[in-house]
N, C-alpha and C positions, 0 to 999 in steps of 0.2 A: 274490247278487252285488250289489255296490253300484251305484248309479246313476251314470252318467257325467256329471260336472259340469265347470265351467270350470276348476277346479283341476287336474284330470286333463288337460284339453286343453292348458292352458298348459305343464304339465310334459312332455307328449309333444312339443310344439312345441320347447321349449328343448333337449330331448335330441337331437331330430332336427337342430336348427340347429347345435348344438355339434358333433355328429357330422360334418355337412357341412363345417364350418370346419376340423376336424382333417384330413379327407380332402383338401381342397384344399391345405392346408399341406403335407402329406405328398407330394402330387403335384407341387407347385410346387418342391420341393427336388430333384426329379429332372431339372429343366430346366437346361441350361447357360446361365447368364445373363452369360457373359463378353463383353467388348468384341469387336467384329468385328476391329479392329486394336489392336495393343498400344500403339503409339506415336502415338495420335491427336493429341496435343497438338503433337508435332513436325511432323507432317503438316500440321496446321492453320497453323502458322507458315510452312512452305514452300509454302503455297497459291499465292502470287503468282508464284513461279518456275515452277510447274507450269502455271499459266494461261498464262504468256508462251510456254512451250514448246508448249503446245496450240494457241495462236493461230498461232505460227510454222508448225506442221504444217498447219493448215487452209489457210493462205496458199500453202504449198509444194505440198500435196497429193501427196506424194512416196511414199506407201506404200498398197498394196492388201492387204486380208486376205480370203481366201475359205475357206469351210468346206465340205468335201466330205462329205456324209452317207454316201454309199456306201463310201467308202475310210476313213472316220473319221479324216480329217486336216484340219489347217489349214495353208493356204499363205500365207506372208507374203512379199510381193515389194516390194523397194525399187527405185524408179524411177531415181534418181540413181546415179552411179558415182563417189563421192568417194575421195580418197586415203586418208583415215583414216575408220574406221567402227567403232563398238563400240555395245553395247547389250544389253538384255535384254527378255524377254517374261515376263509374269506371267499365269497363269491363276488368277483370283481367284474364290473360291466364296463369294457372300454369305451362304449358310446355314451354312457350316462352314469357318472359317479354317484348320483343321487339314488340310484337303485342298488348299490352294493349291499351285500348281506354278510354280516360278521356274526359267527357263532362259536361258542366254546366247545371243546372236544374233551371228554373225560372218560371215555370208554375205549376198549380195545376195538370194537366194531360199532361204528356210527352209520345209521341209515337216515339220510336227510331227504325230506320231501321237497322237491324243486318244481312241483306243479304250479306254485303261485308265481314263479318267476317268468317273465316274458321270454318268448323264443328269441334265439339268436346266439351270438358268441358270448361266453363267459370264460373267465380265467379263474380256475380253482387254485387258491393259494393256502397251502398247509404249513403252519409254523408251530412246531411242538418241541418238547424236550422230554427225553427218557433218561432217568438216572442222572440228571444234570448235564447231559449232552444234548445240544441243540441241533435240530434238524429243520430243513425248509424244502418244500416241493411246490413247484408251479406247473399247472397242466391246463391246456386249452380244453374247454367243454362246450359242445354245441347243443342246446336244448331246442 
């Protein structure tokens, strides 16, 4: 058997290093690198409108959101009683946009069953208007 020298050591190191790079490359191709939102540019342009709606909601403080862990439900209650009311609620999953849930709201008090949603962090986004005045609320929710 030949004596182990620097040439063999460098060769073994290069083979191991290249093997590791190939492994990392193959594993990284399995990860979904898509954007969290598809239309991020349009959302960025509309940021000021959303900021104004959020500021209006903070001043009015006209909605409460409660999560009941035992019943696996979220209760959204609007305090005012306007003539015109319309809006929607979005359960936004930061880790997987394919699991987002968008529902319309048309009552003063909505009880939404969230038992079918996987556990983890969700962001509850409320976007509604009362008598022509738009509001926006965003709240973290851990199911």
